[in-house]
N, C-alpha and C positions, 0 to 999 in steps of 0.2 A: 501586446504590450506596448508602452509609447515607445518616440524614439529617442536612442541614447540620449544621456546629457552630454553638453561642449564637453570638449575635453578642457578648454577656457572660457571662462566667462569676465570680462570686466567692466563694471558700470561704472557710469560718473567719476572716469579717472581725474583729479585736479593735481597738479604739480605745478606749485614755484619754486625760483631760484631768483630771491629778490624780487628786481622788476621784470623778470622777465617769465610769464607762463608760460611753462613749457610744455603741460597737458591742460586741453581746456576738457571739461564734461566727455572722456573719451569713452566710449563705449565698443567694443571687440568681444568678438563672439567666435570660438575654432571650434569645428567641429574633429570629431575624436577621430582619428587614422588618416587625418586629410594631411596638405600641403599649403599650408595659410601665407600668402605675402602681405607684407609689410614695407610699403614704398613713399617718400617722400621728399622733399629737398632738404638738404644737410638743414640742421635748425628744425625741422617738421616737430619735432616730437619723439620720434618712431623709436629712437635709443633710450631715452625717459623713461618710456612708455613701457618698453623692453627689462627695461633696469628695476623698474618694482618689481613685473612680475618675477626676476630672480632675486629682486631680497637688497639692492644695491642703495635703493632708494626707495623710502618709504612714501604713499599717495598721500599731499595732506587731505583727501574726501575723496570718496571711493570704497566701491564691492568686488571684492577678486571670489570667485570659485574654482572649484580645481574638478573635474570629474561631478557637476551637481553640486557640490559642497562648499558653504563657506571657507574660505581659507585667510586666513593674516601669514601675512609673510614680513617679517621684519629685517631678517637679512638670509644672507643666503643658504646658510644651515636648513633653515624653513622650507627654505624653495626645493633644497634637496632630498627633500625630506619629504617634500608634497611629489616627487617624480618629477621635477623641473632641471632639464639641465643648458648650459650655456655655452656655446663655442664662440669665442672673441676674435674680434678681426685679426689683434695683435692677440696672437696666442699667450698664454698663461700657464707656459712653462719653465721649467729652470734646465736651462740651457745644460750645465755639467751633469745634472744627475740620468742616467736609463732612463728608456722608455716606461720601464716596470717601474720604476721608482718614483717616477712621474706619478703614474696612477697611482700609487701604494700611499704617497704623501698625502698624510692629513686623512687616511683612511685604510691605516694598517690591520690587520685584522689581529694583531696580536702582539706581544711584546718583546717576544722571541723574535728573531730579523730573519732567519733562512726560515723556517719553516713558514712563516708569515708570507717570503717573499712567494714559495714554492704553491703556495694556497693560491696567490694571486696571479700566479702564473698560469694555473689549472683553469683559472675562470677567465682572463683573458683568452686564452687559445680556445674554449669555449664559445667563448663570444666571437673572436675572428672568426671561426670555422662556420658559425650561421650570418654573419651578417656580411663576410669577404674583407671586411678589412683590415686587411693585414700590416703590421709593424712592427720592426726588426726590435723586440723588447730587448735586447743587451747593448744597444748602442745609445751610444749618450745621444740626449735629442738636438744638440750641436752638431753631428755629422748625418741628421736624415734630412731629407729635400724636405721642401716646404709642405707637400703635397701629405706626404706622409706622418708630416707633426699636425696636420690638419685629422687626420685619420687618428692621432692618439689620441685629439681632444676629442673628438666624438667618441671615441672608444674608453676614456676617462669618466666620460659625463654617463654612457650606458651602464658602467662599471658599479655608480654610482645606484642604477637604478631607475633613469632617467627614463620616463616614456613621455615626456613632452621635452623636445630640443631646440633650441633659440639657436640660429647659425647667422651671426651678425657679419652682412659683406663677405661669406665664405669664400668667394672666387676673386677678392681682389687682388690675390700675388701667386694666383694660382698660372702654369702655363695652359692652354688650351687642351694638352694632353691632360693632364690632372683633372680639369675642367668637367674634360667629359666623365673622369671613373668619377667623381664625385655625386654628377647625375644620375651614373647608377648607383651608385652607394645609397644617395637619397631615397631613390625610387626602390630599392631593397627594404630600406627601414621603415617606408611608407607601407610596405607590402606585409612587413611583420606586424604593424598596428602602432609606430609610432608615430607620434604627431609633431609636424615640426613646421617650425615660427620662423619663415626667410625672410630677412632685412639685407636686400639688395639696392643699386640702382639700376641695377642692370636689368631691363623691361623683359628684353627678348627670355631670360632665366625666367623672370615669374610669367612671361605667357607659355614656357615649355613646361614648366615644373610644377604649377599651383594647381589648387583646385578652387582655390577666390583670392582675394583680394581687397586689400584695405588700404586707400590713400590717406594720408595727413597732410595736410597746411598749417602753416602758423600754431601749430599744439591741435589743431581740431581734428576730425576723422572726416573728408568732404566726400567720400567715394569707397562702398563697400559693396563689393559684388561679386558672384560669380563667376570664375575666367573664361568661360564662354560667352559670358554678353558684352566682353569692354574688347578693346586691342590697345597697342604699342601707343597709337594715337592718342588716343582716351586716355589712359593711364597718362602718360607722358603730359597732355592739356588740363587735368585734374590734379596733377601733383605744383606747375606752378601759376595753374589759370588763365593760362594764354596758349598758343600756338608755337612749336618751337622747331627750330631747324640747325638740323646737325650736317648738314648736305654742303658743297661746296660751294665755296661765291665764287665760281664762276672766272679766279685771276688767271691771266694771261700773260699779265707782264714781260717783259724780257730781263731777267738777272743784272746784274750790274757785276764790278772786280770781284773776283775771291777776296775776299778777309780774313780765311781761314785756310792754311793749307796742311796738311799730314801728306805723309810719306811713309811709306814703309814702315810702321809700327807693328811693334812687336812687345808680347809680354807675357811670360812664364810666372806664374805662382808658385808659394810655397813649396808646393807637391812636383812642380817641376811640367805640369799639365799646361800647353801653350793655348794662352785666352785668346789672343791677339796674335795673328799669323800675317803681318805682313800687308796691314790698312793701310790705304792711302783713300784722301777723300778730301775735295774743298766744299768751302762755303761760301757761297757769294750774295751778296748784296740784294735784298731784295726778295729773297726765298725764302721757303720753307723747305729741310730736305726731312725726310721721316724714313727713321730707320725700322725695318719691317723683321722678324723672327720669333721665332721658339726663346724664349728665356732662356740665358742661360748661355749663349751662344756668342759671347762676347759682347754684348751693347754694354755691359754694366760698365765694363771694364776699358771703352774707350769713351765713354763719358768722364770717369778717372780722371783718363789722359789727357786730355783736352780742356780737362778743366783744373789739371795743376794737381789734382789730388795723388796724383801716383806715377812716376818716370818710367819710361818702357825701358825695356833692354837694347832697344834697338830702334830706330827710326828719328826723323826731324817734323818741326811743325814751325809754322812762320805766322805771324801775329801781328799787327800792327808796326808793322815794319822791321820787326825784332824774326830773329832764327833761333831757337831749341835745340839743342843735342839732347841726350840721353846723362853727361856728365854736367848739363846745365840746363836743367829741367824748368818749365813757368812754374811759376809758384802760384797758389789762388790768389794773393794780395798782389801779384805783379800783374794776374789777371785783370782784376778791377781794376788794374791803375791802367791796362790799356784796352778796358773797356768790352771784357766779356765775364758774361754775369752767366751763372749756373744755378738751375733750377732741381736738385737731386732728387733721384728716386724715392729714397723714404726719408720723407717728413720727420719724421720723428727721430730718428738715428742724425740727420746731417743737414736741415734746414731749417730745427728748432730744438730749443733748450725749452724742456715742456714745465720746469716750475720756472718760466721766467715769465715776468709780465709781456702783453702784447708790442709795447712801447719797446722794450729791450729787444726779444726777437726779431722786431721789424728795424733793426738796426745793425744787425748779426754781420760783421764781415764790415762794418762800413762807420766801424764807431770811431775810427781814426782818419773823417775825413774834418775838413777845417770848420765845418756845418757844427758837427758836433764836439770837435775838441776844444776842451778850452784846458791847457798846457795838461797836468797830468788829471786833470778831473773829465767828465763828460756832462754836455749840455741837455739834461735834462727836460727841460722845456720844450726844446726844440724837437728831440724825440719824439715826446710826447705830440707836438702840436703836426710831424710829419707824419706820424703815424694816426693818425686821427684825419691826414687830407688823403695817404693809402686807402684807410676802412672806406671812408666815402666812394673814391675811385673805384674801389673794385668790391664796392658791394660787401662789404665782411661784416658776419652778425655776431653778436651783438656789437655796438660800434661803442667798445669798452677797452680804452686802453689799457687800464688795468687790471683788467682780467689775465688769468694765467691763461700760456699758452694751451695749455692741456686740457682747457674746460671749453676749449671751442671745438666745434665737431670737425670732422675730416675737411670738408668739403672750404671750411673758412679759414683752418689749417693753410689749405694749400693755398687758396686767393692771397692770405697774408704772404707767403713766400714768394710765389708769383709778384706781387705789387711792391714787396722790396728788393727783387732781384729788378723789378722792369722801372723803378723810380729814377735809377742816375743813366737812364738812357742808353743800354749797352748797344756796342753795333754787332755782337756775339751774342745771340743766346743759345745756351743747351739747356733741355729741359726732358728729364727724363719722368715719365708713367706721367704726364702734364690733369690727369681727371682721373686718376687711380682713388676710387672709393666716394668718387664726388657724383652731387644727384645731378641729373640732366640739365638742369635750368643752369649749373655753376658750371657745366661744361660745354655749353652756349656761351657762356661767358667769356671761360677760359681762351675757348678758339677764338673769339671775336676779338682778345684780347693780342694773344700769338699771332695773328694777321695783323691786326694794324702795327705790331712793330715790324714786320715784313715791310708791309706797304710804304712805312717810315723810312725805309731804307737799311734795313738790319735785317742780318742772316740768322734764320731760327731751326737750330736742328734739335729736332723731335723725336726720343726712342717713346715707345707705346706698343703695349704686347695685346693692343686694341686694334687690329685691319681695320676696323670698320673707321676711327679715328685717322692713323696713318692714313687712309686713303681720301678722309674728308680736310683734310688739313695740308699736305705735301703738295709742292709745286713737281719735286723729283723724288725716287723712291730707291733707297739703298736695303739690300735686305742680304743679311748675315745668317751664316752659316756657319759651325766651326769654327770660331774666329776670322773668317776671313767674308770679304765682300762676295759673297757668291750674286749679286746681279744689281746689273743698274737700270731704271725704268722711269720714264718720263711718266707724269699721270696718266697722260691719254693712252700708252698702253698697259698699267695694270690694270689688271683683274687679280677678284681671290685666286685662282688655277694657276696664272702665272706667280703670282706671288708665292704661292702655298708649294710651288714645284722647287721654287729656289729655297726655300726656307728649309726643305727635307733634303735637299743637297742635290737632287736631281739633274739642274743645269751649272752645278759651280765651275766645271770645268772648262763649260764653251762658254763661262759668263767673264 
């Protein structure tokens, strides 16, 4: 017998979007039962290629084979029928429906609801037993943590018969513990014969999980290799066409005066859970302060309070010579007037209006500036001009000010938000997850911009779930656990083990 047919073969795939040649004669072969990584810079064409495989787009030319047979995939129904499933970075779930009903939606086994639910539940119980993908089926999706929602998406694909599973940035929104659990799940799926295509910017994950990897650049394949014949440095250089440095920059300047000072911040959520429990901190001119900690320990609430999106129940804030108390808290508009800018953790929910063209998203929050305001109207020409300059300075691709915000890749959306917030020369910049879902070349670029703001005398606060990023950027690190500052370390004293102990609360009492 000959070798088994590849699970996926794509040959000569071309795809254009107007002047943008997203895929250029792409060839991809994925062995059955393997984990195959697909990496590249934002805009390299990898998501377009996978969208063609899943039927969201149709190739302009080229051929697709599934399990050795020619396959025409006009839409996602064809892909599902061919045994292909896809788990998107932004989950395709209805928050108000139960996990069970989300699986059933569009795949109901009969018109009578209760018998159909019982049938689906039996099949899901068997799948959960077989795969270890445990999900509480009767809870609404909005009540599930992120890791469980992702397991639900995988279950949904398997329920529909997926033998080939595409995962788009699967760890982008996961905690370290959830990431570890996902790795166990993916190895288990591979062991049962599932073929996995992994789109990620995290090269360590590629090296840890994949059997082979394909690197794309400018719409074309530039490297296709077994994983044991490459390295992280080799993949990074193939992605961007040059050496990439994500290490520290050796900054040692003494920071200046405090530009922001917060004392005793306390926040309880709607359920009465204490999210911030007496948090105090200061941000000084000429420094980057990193916040480390497992997601969900108060980092998001801290950013909301400091940026004026949320008032605490207790505490004070000093900014730009003004003092704020819970009865009269900072507003986002006043924060901008006092030269505080904010790059939110979730660029889709709070950083952009996705249907807006880039020139409108690039002016969000600043549309009232004299440069843009013309009485009751806005000066669109000025906004277009400034957006074009931002795109040039921050290497946003494509450089089309009229393109809808939703049509940019995740990394280019992030650069657009950062460009907008940095354009008005803030003294204090708050940044949540600066490089979530961003490729390695863009990470290097964004890190350089944050350091430039610091070197110009600004204070930068960085919240990141990536410990490597915190260590690479920070001059000082604060570690959060259970809504408190568990410890503060100068960068010279930071080690993964020391920060890990603080993240786990082991030294919180002594800090």
